[in-house]
C-alpha positions in Angstrom: -17.3 16.3 62.6 -16.6 12.6 62.1 -17.6 10.4 65.1 -14.7 8.0 65.8 -17.3 5.5 67.0 -18.7 5.3 63.5 -17.4 2.5 61.2 -15.0 3.6 58.4 -16.4 2.9 55.0 -13.9 1.1 52.8 -14.2 1.9 49.1 -12.4 0.2 46.2 -11.9 2.2 43.0 -11.8 -0.5 40.4 -10.2 0.3 37.0 -10.1 -2.2 34.1 -7.4 -1.2 31.7 -6.6 -2.4 28.1 -4.1 -0.8 25.7 -4.3 2.7 27.3 -0.7 3.8 27.0 -1.8 7.2 25.8 -4.1 8.0 28.7 -2.6 6.4 31.8 -0.2 9.1 33.0 -2.9 11.8 32.7 -5.5 9.8 34.5 -3.2 8.6 37.2 -2.1 12.2 37.9 -5.7 13.2 38.5 -6.5 10.0 40.6 -3.5 10.8 42.8 -4.9 14.2 43.5 -8.3 12.6 44.3 -6.7 10.2 46.8 -4.6 12.9 48.4 -7.6 15.2 48.7 -9.5 12.4 50.6 -6.7 11.5 53.0 -8.0 13.7 55.7 -11.5 12.2 55.4 -11.5 10.0 58.4 -14.8 8.4 57.7 -13.5 6.6 54.6 -10.7 4.6 53.2 -10.2 4.7 49.4 -7.9 2.2 47.7 -7.3 1.8 43.9 -7.1 -1.4 42.0 -6.1 -1.4 38.3 -6.5 -4.6 36.4 -4.4 -4.7 33.2 -6.4 -6.9 30.9 -3.6 -8.4 28.7 -2.5 -5.1 27.1 -0.2 -5.5 24.1 1.2 -2.0 24.2 3.2 -0.3 27.0 0.3 -0.1 29.5 1.9 -2.4 32.1 5.3 -0.7 31.9 3.7 2.7 32.4 1.6 1.5 35.3 4.6 0.2 37.1 6.7 3.3 36.4 4.0 5.6 37.8 3.1 3.6 40.9 4.9 5.9 43.2 4.7 4.8 46.8 2.4 2.1 45.7 -0.6 4.4 45.6 -2.5 1.7 43.7 -2.5 -2.0 43.4 -2.2 -3.9 40.1 -3.5 -7.2 38.8 -1.9 -8.2 35.5 -3.5 -10.6 33.1 -1.1 -11.9 30.5 -3.9 -12.5 28.0 -7.0 -10.5 27.4 -9.9 -11.8 29.4 -12.6 -9.3 28.6 -14.2 -6.3 30.3 -16.8 -8.3 32.2 -14.2 -10.8 33.4 -12.0 -7.9 34.8 -15.0 -6.4 36.6 -15.9 -9.8 38.1 -12.3 -10.2 39.3 -12.4 -6.8 40.9 -15.7 -7.5 42.6 -14.3 -10.8 44.0 -11.2 -8.9 45.2 -13.3 -6.4 47.0 -15.2 -9.1 48.8 -12.0 -10.9 49.8 -10.5 -7.7 51.1 -13.6 -6.6 53.0 -14.5 -3.5 51.0 -18.0 -2.1 51.6 -18.4 -0.4 48.2 -16.8 -0.6 44.7 -16.7 2.2 42.2 -16.0 1.1 38.6 -14.0 3.6 36.5 -12.5 3.4 33.0 -8.9 4.4 32.1 -9.8 5.4 28.6 -10.5 9.1 29.4 -14.2 8.8 29.2 -14.7 9.3 32.9 -13.9 12.5 34.7 -11.9 11.8 37.9 -13.5 14.7 39.8 -16.9 13.0 39.4 -15.6 10.5 42.0 -16.2 13.0 44.8 -19.9 13.0 44.1 -20.1 9.2 44.1 -18.1 9.0 47.3 -20.2 11.6 49.0 -23.4 9.7 48.2 -21.8 6.4 49.5 -21.0 8.2 52.8 -24.6 9.2 53.1 -25.3 5.5 53.5 -27.8 5.2 50.7 -30.6 2.6 50.6 -29.7 1.8 47.0 -27.4 -1.1 46.1 -26.2 0.5 42.8 -25.4 4.2 42.1 -25.3 4.3 38.3 -23.7 7.1 36.2 -25.9 8.6 33.5 -24.6 10.8 30.7 -28.2 11.5 29.5 -30.1 12.9 32.5 -29.7 16.5 31.3 -28.0 18.7 28.8 -25.4 19.9 31.4 -23.7 16.6 31.0 -22.8 17.2 27.3 -19.2 18.0 27.3 -19.0 16.4 23.8 -21.6 15.0 21.4 -21.9 11.2 21.8 -21.3 8.9 18.9 -24.6 8.5 17.1 -24.7 4.7 16.9 -23.7 4.3 20.6 -26.4 6.7 21.7 -29.1 5.1 19.7 -28.2 1.5 20.8 -28.1 2.8 24.3 -31.5 4.5 24.0 -33.2 1.4 22.5 -31.8 -1.0 25.2 -32.5 1.5 27.9 -36.1 1.9 26.6 -36.6 -1.9 26.7 -35.2 -2.1 30.3 -37.7 0.6 31.3 -40.6 -1.6 30.1 -39.6 -4.4 32.5 -39.3 -2.5 35.7 -36.5 0.1 35.5 -36.6 3.9 35.3 -33.2 4.9 33.9 -31.7 7.0 31.2 -28.3 5.3 30.5 -28.0 1.5 30.4 -24.3 1.4 29.6 -22.4 4.0 31.6 -19.3 2.3 33.1 -19.0 4.7 36.0 -21.0 3.1 38.8 -20.9 2.4 42.5 -21.9 -1.0 43.8 -22.5 -2.2 47.3 -20.0 -5.0 47.6 -22.1 -7.8 49.1 -25.0 -7.0 46.7 -22.9 -7.1 43.5 -21.2 -10.4 44.5 -24.6 -11.9 45.3 -25.6 -11.7 41.7 -23.3 -14.5 40.6 -22.2 -12.8 37.4 -20.9 -15.0 34.6 -20.4 -12.8 31.5 -16.9 -11.9 30.5 -17.5 -9.4 27.7 -18.9 -5.9 27.2 -22.4 -7.2 27.6 -22.0 -7.5 31.4 -24.2 -4.4 32.1 -27.2 -6.3 30.8 -26.5 -9.2 33.1 -26.1 -6.8 36.1 -29.4 -5.0 35.3 -31.5 -8.1 34.9 -30.1 -10.0 37.9 -30.4 -6.8 40.0 -34.1 -6.6 39.0 -34.7 -10.2 40.0 -33.1 -9.4 43.4 -35.2 -6.3 43.9 -32.2 -4.0 44.2 -32.7 -0.3 44.4 -30.8 1.8 41.8 -30.3 5.5 41.6 -28.7 7.5 38.7 -26.1 10.3 39.1 -25.3 12.6 36.2 -21.8 12.3 34.7 -20.3 14.1 31.6 -20.5 12.8 28.0 -16.8 12.4 27.1 -15.7 10.4 24.0 -12.2 10.0 22.7 -11.4 10.2 19.0 -13.2 7.3 17.3 -10.4 6.5 14.9 -7.9 6.5 17.7 -9.9 3.9 19.7 -10.4 1.8 16.6 -6.7 1.2 16.3 -6.9 -0.9 19.5 -10.4 -2.2 19.1 -10.9 -3.3 15.5 -12.4 -6.6 16.5 -14.3 -5.2 19.5 -18.0 -6.0 19.8 -18.6 -2.3 20.5 -17.7 -1.4 16.9 -20.0 -3.8 15.1 -23.0 -2.3 13.4 -25.7 -1.0 15.7 -28.2 -3.6 14.4 -25.8 -6.4 15.3 -25.2 -5.0 18.8 -29.0 -4.6 19.4 -29.6 -8.2 18.3 -27.0 -9.6 20.7 -28.2 -7.5 23.6 -31.8 -8.6 23.0 -30.8 -12.2 22.8 -29.1 -11.9 26.1 -32.0 -10.0 27.6 -34.4 -12.8 26.6 -32.1 -15.5 27.9 -31.7 -13.8 31.3 -35.4 -13.1 31.5 -36.1 -16.6 30.4 -38.9 -15.3 28.1 -39.1 -13.5 24.8 -39.8 -9.8 24.4 -43.2 -9.0 22.9 -41.7 -7.5 19.8 -39.4 -9.2 17.2 -35.8 -8.0 17.1 -36.3 -6.8 13.5 -38.5 -4.0 14.9 -35.8 -2.7 17.1 -33.3 -2.9 14.3 -35.6 -0.9 12.1 -36.0 1.6 14.9 -32.2 2.0 15.1 -31.9 2.4 11.3 -34.7 5.0 11.2 -32.9 7.3 13.6 -29.4 6.5 12.4 -30.3 7.5 8.8 -32.5 10.5 9.6 -30.5 12.2 12.4 -27.4 14.2 11.4 -25.9 14.1 14.9 -26.9 13.9 18.6 -26.3 17.0 20.7 -27.4 18.7 23.8 -30.3 20.3 22.0 -31.9 17.3 20.5 -30.8 14.2 22.6 -33.8 14.3 25.0 -36.4 14.6 22.3 -34.8 11.7 20.4 -34.5 9.6 23.5 -38.0 10.3 24.7 -39.4 9.5 21.2 -37.6 6.1 21.2 -38.8 5.4 24.7 -42.4 6.2 23.8 -42.3 3.9 20.7 -40.9 1.1 22.7 -43.5 1.4 25.4 -46.2 1.1 22.6 -44.4 -2.0 21.2 -44.2 -3.7 24.6 -47.7 -3.1 25.9 
């Protein structure tokens, strides 16, 4: 039973949104059910903020049409600002509105709304961690679909590098995360693009933040469908190019070079990309562990 003397925990569900006209109504329907199911939980207050990042399709019109009884708030950018910029805007909003925790959630269908209950329950347990990070690669039970091979391999390599400098994680790039509000705003984030997870990891490390992972499903939309709206996106450049950019950023944030040249990490990506037919629930752990082990040898 909730003790009325206890402080209510205010949680902001932060959703960046760009050209998602095909997904919005489905996701909003499920988020409405989540919010309704939580209404009787007196120990928390959940509010939803959707930031439309300059969509050029009907995203904004659909959001406005489906905002019945104002069950979510909207910030609308007329021009695209970038994924990192929208997160930073949401983090600042949460601080200004006195939220205690922020949960980042994507509108593209790659996050399952019912996973929010697990994150909220962990927040209500008053964790000692500052970040609760979703992981699609903790165990095979998370494999609802097979991941795209290049995304998985880039993730495994960057995750492996992070684990040589002080982390113990399995998924560097999952967008479903919970952040303690004051902690995330104390990082003074600057990046506006998709590379912002790297900045969050390194600055959290320097602050000594505690991080825990929570398993979430592997869900990917049709690749060709996404490419229609993201042809110039950094996320669809060749894996070797993405690795190089991430490593340049890592070295800049660490203010020191990694022990191994970027060419070695590019070669590691190419090796697995060319030799592995696909990544699935039966082989992902072996591939990930092999990459982690090779990177540990490189960085020692």
